[in-house]
C-alpha positions in Angstrom: 110.8 39.2 -5.8 107.7 39.3 -6.8 105.7 35.8 -6.8 102.7 36.9 -8.7 101.9 36.8 -12.5 102.9 40.0 -13.8 101.4 41.3 -17.2 101.3 44.7 -19.2 98.8 46.8 -20.3 100.0 49.0 -23.2 98.1 52.6 -24.2 100.7 52.6 -26.8 101.9 56.5 -26.0 103.0 58.9 -28.1 106.5 59.8 -28.1 106.8 64.3 -27.7 107.8 64.9 -31.3 106.8 62.2 -32.9 103.3 60.7 -34.7 100.7 58.2 -33.9 102.7 56.1 -36.5 105.9 56.0 -34.5 103.7 54.5 -31.4 102.4 52.0 -33.8 105.9 51.0 -35.3 106.8 49.6 -31.4 104.1 47.2 -30.7 105.6 44.3 -32.1 109.0 44.9 -30.2 107.2 45.9 -27.0 105.1 42.2 -27.1 108.2 40.5 -28.0 110.3 41.8 -25.6 107.6 41.6 -22.3 107.5 37.6 -23.5 111.4 37.6 -23.6 111.0 39.5 -19.8 108.4 36.6 -18.6 105.4 38.6 -18.3 102.0 36.7 -18.4 100.3 38.7 -21.1 100.1 41.9 -22.5 96.3 43.9 -23.4 95.9 47.1 -25.6 93.6 49.8 -24.3 90.9 51.4 -26.8 91.7 55.1 -27.2 89.9 57.8 -29.9 90.7 61.2 -30.1 94.2 61.5 -28.1 96.6 63.3 -28.5 98.8 61.7 -26.2 97.5 57.8 -27.0 97.6 56.0 -30.3 93.9 55.3 -31.5 94.8 51.7 -32.9 91.8 49.3 -32.6 92.8 46.7 -29.8 91.9 43.7 -32.0 94.6 44.9 -34.7 96.9 45.1 -32.1 96.0 41.8 -30.7 96.5 40.1 -34.3 99.6 41.9 -34.8 101.4 41.2 -31.6 99.9 37.4 -31.8 101.3 37.2 -35.2 104.7 38.4 -33.4 105.5 36.1 -30.4 104.7 32.5 -29.3 103.5 32.2 -26.0 102.7 35.9 -24.4 98.7 35.7 -24.0 97.6 38.9 -26.2 93.9 40.5 -26.2 91.9 43.5 -25.4 92.4 45.5 -22.1 89.3 46.7 -23.1 87.4 47.0 -25.8 84.7 49.2 -25.4 81.4 46.9 -26.0 79.4 50.6 -26.7 81.5 51.1 -29.5 80.8 48.2 -30.9 78.4 45.5 -32.4 78.5 42.0 -30.3 78.3 39.7 -33.0 81.3 41.7 -34.9 83.2 41.4 -31.0 82.6 37.5 -30.8 83.6 37.2 -34.8 86.1 38.9 -34.5 88.3 37.1 -31.2 86.7 34.4 -32.0 88.8 34.3 -35.2 91.8 35.5 -33.4 91.7 32.7 -30.8 91.2 30.2 -33.6 94.5 31.6 -35.2 96.2 31.6 -32.1 95.2 28.8 -29.7 95.3 29.2 -26.1 96.4 33.0 -26.1 93.7 35.1 -27.2 92.1 37.2 -24.5 88.7 39.3 -24.5 88.3 42.3 -22.0 85.1 44.0 -22.6 85.1 47.6 -20.6 81.8 50.1 -21.0 83.6 53.3 -21.5 83.5 55.4 -24.7 87.8 55.8 -24.7 87.5 59.5 -25.6 86.7 62.8 -23.5 85.4 64.8 -26.6 81.7 64.0 -27.2 81.3 64.6 -30.6 83.6 61.3 -31.4 81.6 59.4 -28.5 78.9 60.3 -30.6 80.2 58.9 -33.7 81.4 55.9 -32.5 78.1 55.1 -31.2 76.7 56.2 -34.5 74.6 58.8 -32.6 73.2 56.4 -29.7 72.7 58.2 -25.9 74.9 56.8 -23.3 74.7 53.4 -22.5 73.0 52.4 -19.9 73.8 49.7 -17.1 70.7 47.3 -18.7 72.1 48.0 -22.0 75.3 47.1 -21.3 74.7 43.6 -19.4 72.4 43.1 -22.7 75.7 43.4 -24.3 78.2 41.5 -22.6 75.8 38.9 -22.9 75.6 39.4 -26.2 79.0 38.7 -26.8 79.6 35.5 -24.9 76.3 34.1 -26.8 77.5 35.0 -29.7 81.3 33.3 -29.0 79.5 29.9 -28.2 76.0 29.7 -30.6 77.0 31.7 -33.5 80.7 32.1 -34.1 81.4 28.5 -33.9 84.7 29.1 -33.9 87.1 26.8 -31.4 89.2 27.2 -29.1 87.1 30.5 -27.8 89.2 33.2 -26.5 89.0 34.0 -22.5 86.6 36.5 -21.4 87.3 39.1 -18.8 85.3 41.9 -17.8 86.7 45.4 -17.0 85.6 47.3 -14.5 87.0 50.6 -11.7 83.7 50.6 -10.2 81.8 48.2 -7.8 78.8 48.1 -10.4 81.0 46.3 -13.0 82.3 43.9 -10.0 78.5 43.2 -9.6 78.1 42.5 -13.1 81.2 40.3 -13.2 79.7 38.5 -10.2 76.5 37.6 -11.9 77.6 36.6 -15.2 80.7 34.6 -13.6 83.5 36.4 -15.7 87.3 36.8 -14.2 87.4 40.6 -13.0 90.2 43.1 -13.8 90.2 46.0 -12.1 91.0 49.2 -12.9 93.3 50.3 -9.7 94.8 52.8 -11.8 92.0 54.9 -12.5 89.8 55.1 -9.1 92.0 53.3 -6.8 89.8 54.2 -3.5 87.0 51.8 -5.4 89.3 48.7 -5.6 88.9 47.4 -2.2 85.0 47.4 -1.9 84.9 46.1 -5.7 86.7 43.3 -4.6 85.1 42.5 -1.8 81.5 42.4 -3.6 82.5 40.3 -6.5 84.1 37.6 -4.5 80.9 37.8 -2.0 78.6 37.3 -5.0 80.4 35.6 -7.5 78.8 32.9 -9.5 80.5 30.1 -11.3 80.3 29.8 -14.6 81.2 28.1 -18.1 83.5 30.6 -18.2 84.9 30.5 -14.6 84.5 28.1 -12.0 85.9 30.5 -8.7 86.6 34.4 -9.0 89.7 35.4 -10.6 91.0 39.2 -10.0 93.6 40.8 -12.1 94.3 44.7 -10.6 96.0 47.2 -13.1 98.4 49.0 -11.4 100.4 52.4 -12.9 103.8 51.5 -12.5 107.4 53.4 -13.5 110.4 51.6 -12.4 114.0 52.9 -12.7 117.5 52.5 -11.8 116.6 55.6 -8.8 114.1 57.1 -7.4 114.7 59.9 -8.8 115.0 58.9 -12.3 111.5 57.3 -11.8 110.0 60.3 -10.6 111.4 62.3 -13.5 109.7 59.6 -15.9 106.6 59.7 -14.6 106.2 63.2 -14.4 104.9 63.6 -17.8 101.6 61.3 -17.1 100.7 63.7 -13.7 100.3 66.7 -16.1 98.2 64.7 -18.7 96.5 63.0 -15.4 95.7 66.7 -13.7 94.0 67.6 -17.4 91.8 64.1 -17.2 90.6 65.7 -13.5 89.1 68.6 -15.4 87.2 66.5 -18.1 90.2 67.4 -20.6 91.7 64.7 -22.9 93.5 67.3 -25.3 96.4 67.2 -24.1 99.7 65.9 -25.5 102.5 64.1 -23.9 105.1 66.3 -22.7 108.7 65.6 -22.5 110.1 65.1 -18.3 112.0 68.6 -19.1 108.5 70.4 -20.0 106.7 68.2 -16.8 109.1 69.4 -14.3 108.3 73.3 -15.1 104.4 72.5 -15.0 102.7 74.5 -12.4 99.9 72.4 -10.6 97.3 73.9 -8.6 96.9 73.2 -4.9 94.0 71.0 -5.6 95.4 68.9 -8.4 99.0 68.2 -6.4 96.9 67.0 -3.5 94.6 64.5 -5.8 98.1 63.3 -7.4 99.8 62.5 -4.4 97.0 60.7 -3.1 96.5 58.5 -6.5 100.0 57.9 -6.6 100.4 56.7 -3.3 98.4 53.9 -4.4 100.6 53.3 -7.1 104.0 52.0 -7.6 107.2 54.6 -8.8 110.9 53.9 -8.1 113.9 51.8 -8.1 112.8 47.8 -8.4 113.1 47.2 -4.9 110.5 50.0 -4.1 108.2 48.6 -7.2 108.7 44.6 -5.6 107.8 46.3 -1.8 104.7 48.0 -3.5 103.5 45.6 -5.5 103.6 42.7 -3.4 101.4 44.9 -0.6 98.8 45.6 -3.0 98.8 41.7 -3.8 99.0 41.1 -0.3 95.9 43.7 0.2 93.7 42.8 -2.8 94.7 38.9 -2.8 95.0 39.6 -6.9 95.5 36.2 -8.8 97.7 38.6 -11.0 98.5 42.4 -11.2 99.1 44.2 -14.2 101.2 47.1 -15.1 100.5 50.5 -17.1 103.4 52.0 -17.8 102.7 55.7 -19.1 106.3 56.3 -20.4 106.4 57.9 -23.6 109.8 56.9 -24.6 110.4 53.2 -26.0 113.4 52.6 -24.4 112.5 53.7 -21.1 109.3 52.0 -21.0 111.0 49.0 -21.8 114.0 49.2 -19.5 110.6 49.7 -16.7 109.1 46.3 -17.8 112.9 44.8 -17.9 113.7 46.1 -14.7 110.6 44.5 -13.2 110.8 41.2 -15.6 113.9 40.6 -13.8 112.5 40.3 -10.4 109.1 38.0 -11.1 110.1 34.8 -9.2 110.1 32.5 -12.5 
């Protein structure tokens, strides 16, 4: 059994042979099933110009999921501040928090949400890459507008997303809960969490350090089936290593025939050794190990299985081992 809160980060993968609309139609069903399985929260990631993941604004997905569920927490994981006006983010998530009291999270991140430079430029209306000072100012502006300008209550719960020590430093300075992307840069997890806890300053948003780690997880009845379902994301991740975000989700059959270079395969092996893939007992043991190693308060699962039925089954199997 797992005695730590579990949540889910939904990437809205586009199933091979379908279009983005199909992934969008699955959103409410996934949120409802996660609520049924006993998950604590569901977050939606911001992506743009990707053939593999739906370009659905987290605020829209949050509104749709919150209206379709009763008590699971819903929010962004994350909404990317460089792409948005701070006051608009505050208005959007402040409104959602008023409509769905005590259930809305505002997870804030920094990345562009795309590998395509023209798309990044369009999102930022021609502005260059955001500096650390600008990012800090925008995060503070979001929090300011939430409390001093929007005047809607209750407020959403803000989190800072990070995959580096720099993000952990900012979360500690401002006094925000930290959602760390172990599924992106696992080698940074422990150093970043050490810095965050050491330097944390209490705030009105968070009285003590709070840590959520996001882990890539695929669960199935057998190890072989889990490896089969995890294959397509390995192909996409190999593309990410080359700075490519234009690879569509392959089928497991196509992924099994893909030839990786020796360098790609070594990097993938190193990465997946720090995630969780297998039957429930294997996943339970691995998540318990990660919880102990990181002292995390919560683990968020990112489950990049393209087919809805298999993704829900993975969530369900893990839900059965959550200690109620």
